[in-house]
Every structure is written in C-alpha cells, then in structure tokens.
N, C-alpha and C positions, 0 to 999 in steps of 0.2 A: 454328786452334782446332777442337776436335772436340766433337760432342755425346755424350750418354751411350751411344749405340750404337756409338761408335767411328768413325762416318763424319765426314769433314771438313765443317765448317760454312763456307760461303762468306760473305764479308762482304757486307752489304747494299749495294745500288746507291747509296742515299742514306741519311744518318742519319735515324733514326726520331724524330719529334717528336709530342708530344701537343697542340701549340699549334693551336687551331682557326683562328685568323687565318692562320697559315702554311698550314694545310690548304686554306683558302678561296682563298688567293693561288695556290697550286700548281694547284688544280683550274680556276680561272678562266683562268690562264695557258695550261693545256692546251687549254681550249676556244678560246682566242684563236688559238693556233698552228695547231690543226687546222681553223680557220675554221668551227667550229660557231657561233661568234659572227661573223657575216658582216661583212667590212670595210665601214665606213661605216653600219652599221645602228644603230638605236636600241633601247634596252631599259631596263628598270627594275631596281632593286635586287632586287625581288621575283622577277624572272625568274631572276636569278643564284642566289637562294636555292633556287629550284625545281631549277635545273640542277645545283647542287652538293650539295644535300641538307643544307645548313648553315644556321644561324640568321642573324638580321638583323645582330647585332653583329659577328661575325667577317667576314661578307660586306661589311658597310659599311667596316670597317677595311681589308680587302683592297682594296676599290675605291679608297680614298683613296691607297694606295700605287700601285696601277696607274695612277691618274690622274696622280700625280706623275711616273711613269715614261713618260707619254704613250701608254700602251697603250689607255687609256680616256679619254674627255673628259666631265667632269661638266657638264651643261647645266642651269642652274637652271630649275626648273619643267618641264623637258622630259626629265628622266631622264639616261641615259648614252648616249654615242655611241662605238661601237667605232672605233678609229683606222683609217682607210683605208690601203691599200697605196699609198704615194706613191713611185713608182719613182725620181724625182729625189732625194728625201730618202734613200731606201735607198742610193743610190750614194754620197752624201756620208757617210753613217754607216759605209759599208764602210771608208773610209779611217781613221776613228776606231777601228773594231773591229780593224783590222789592227794599229794601233799599240798598242792595249791588250792584244791577244793576245800580242804580242811581249814586252811587259812581264811579263805573267802567266807565260809560259813560262820566262823567266829566273828569276823568283822561285820558281816551283815546283821547278825543277831544283836550286836552291840550298837550298830549305827543306823539301822533301817528307819527311814522317815515314814510318816503316815501315808503319803501318796505312793511310796514304793511298796508298802505293805498292801495297799489297795490293789496295785497292779499284780502283786504276787497272788493274792486271793482270787483275782479275776482269772489269771492263767490257770490256777489249780481248778477253779470251778469249770472253766472251759474244757479242761482235760477230762474231768470227771463226767461232765455231761456228754461229751462227744465220743468217749472211749468205745461205746458199743459199735460204732460205725466208722471210727477214725481210720484214715489211711496213713501210710508211712509218711507221705509228703505233708499231710496235715499235722501229724505229730511233730515233725521236724520244725514246722513253723512255731509251734508252742514251745518246743524244747529250746530253740534258738532264743526266743523271747525271754525264757526263764534264765538262760545263761547270761544274756546281756543285762537283765535286771539285777542278777546277783553281783555281777562285776560292778555295775553302777552303784548299787546299794552298799557295797563294801567300802566305798569312799577312796579306793586306791586306783587312780587312773592308769598306772603302769600296767595293770592286769589286762587292760584292753588289748595291748600289743603282744602279750605273751601267753595269756590263757585262752583267748579267743581262737588262735590258730590250733592250739592243742585240742580244743573242743571240736573244731571243724574236722581235723584229721580223725578223731575218734568217731564223730558222727558219720563220716563217710564209710568207715569200716563197718559200723553198725548198719548203715543203709544196705551195704552189700550182703551182710549176713541175713538180715530180715527179708530182703527182696529175693535172695537166691537160695538160702539154706533153711533158716528157722521159721520163716513165714509168720502166720498170725500168732503162734505161741511166743515167738521172740518179741513181737510188738507188744503183746499183752504184758509180758514180763518187764520190758523196759518202761512201760507206762506205770506199772505198779511201783517200780523203784523210784521213779520221779515223783509220783504222788507222795510216797513216804517221806522223801526229803522235804518237799514243799510243806507238808503238814508239820513236820518237826521244826522247821524254820519259823513258821507262823506261831507255833507253840512256844517259841523261844528256848527250845531244848537243844543246846549246842551239842551235848554229848550224843544224843539220839540222832541228830541231824548228821553229825560226822560219821556215826556208825552206818547210817543209811547210805551216805555218800560213798563210804568204803565198799559197801555191798554193790553199788552201781559200778564202780571201777572193776571189782572182781567179776561182775557179770560181763563187762566189756572184754575182759581177758578170756572168758569162756567163748565169747563170739569169735575172738581171734583163733582160738583152738579149733573151732568148727570150720572156720575158713581154711585153715591149714590142711585139715583133713578132707574137705569136700569141694573146694572151689577150683575151677579151671584157672591155672596161673595167668592166663591171658586177661582175666578180669582184674587181676592185681596190677598187671603191667602189660599194656596192649602189645608191646614189643616182643613179648614171649610168643605171641601167635603169628608173628610176621617172619617172612624169609629174610635172611641176612641181606643187609643193604637197603631194606625198605624202612619207611618211617610211618608211624600211625598218625593220622590226621583226625583231630576231634571234629565231631559232627553235631 
C-alpha cells in the first residue's frame, strides 16, 4: 500500500484500537514486563492511573483482566499486589507455553492471511535491521507485536486470554535475566531465536518452526537457571528485601 507521495506504507506492528480499556491493559502489561511494577510490590488503582495517564474506569477494567490472568493480585482493603517472579512456577509454565506455541504455529501456517503475512515480514525486517543497536525495551515491542500477530493469525480467539499472560510472565523473567545477568549476549541470543521462528513460519515449514520454538522455550529455561544462581531474591519478590511487617510500594 502506498501513501499519496508514492512511498510505500509499512503495515503497523499491531492493529490500532481506540478502546481505552485495551490501552490501559497494554500499558500496564508493559510496566509489568519492564519491572517498573516491582515483583511482589503493592500499589493502588490510583497509582496505575497516574502511571498510564488513563482514567479510573478503563484502568479498573484492565486490572480485573490482569488479576484473572494472575499478573496482579487484588487484595481486599489492601490494594493490588504485583505477581512475584516464582522460578518454580515459571518452569512449570514453560512446558505449557511450549505446547501452546506448537499449536499456534501449526494453526498460523495453515490459516495466515496475506495482510498477516505482510505484518510478520515487517516485524522480522524491523528486527533484522535494528538488531545492531536494539535495546531490550525496543526488542520487547517487536516481540510483543509478534506474539499478538501469531495469536490473531491462528484464528483461535481463546488464546488471547490464556497464551498472552504466559508470554508476559516469560518476557518479564527474560527482561530480568538480560538486564541484570546475561546482558548483550542474552539479548543477541533471544533475537536469533525469534528470527529463526519468524523465517520458518514465513517459509511455511511447520516442523522447523516448531523445532525453533522449542529451542526458544529451552533458552528461556536456561535464563531461569541463571536467575536462580545469580539474582538477588529481592528482585524476584520485593518483600524478600523488606523487614517483617513492611510492604513494598511500586514506584
């Protein structure tokens, strides 16, 4: 598609929506993944309104969804608690994420429409072009766009409510590993894994795409092992670093 100047118009990374509840959900999820909402910390709905710049109703509705997805925990009379990083749980969920990703890949290769294929090619090209200087936050934007596209292209709407939170939990653990432990090498390796999956999907090679996806999940398990060996437990759950009787407040 071209604009009036004749220059090609690239497809958006994600579909544009005017839904304020969806906007609140996306912004809070980004704060969760980037750990601006500290794992294990407590906060109020008003804090999320200030952080997102959105009103009470969309933030409240987004919180209800995030709580159902176990990213936030609603505590009556005590506000909200951000789900801590539970390494044992993350390992269990990796097995579920592997099986769901394998299902998604088969469905996408069978059902992907032309505009979805164009979006996937655009995401892969962006990742290839930007990888020499890409930051972790910039990578996460592209990674999230890839996840959402794969769910949409699978044709199974149910996945939006079950696979997306699994991806968010895994991406947060990866964020902690790359930002605090593995650094540039970890970022380079995760970019390589994602590019391999994207190329296999565009090639229509389900067996190769599933194998590459399995390798990405295995890489995520290596990240969890690194965190267990190297990370301060207070970064997994802020309450580990507090005296008895105190509560962490997200900032």
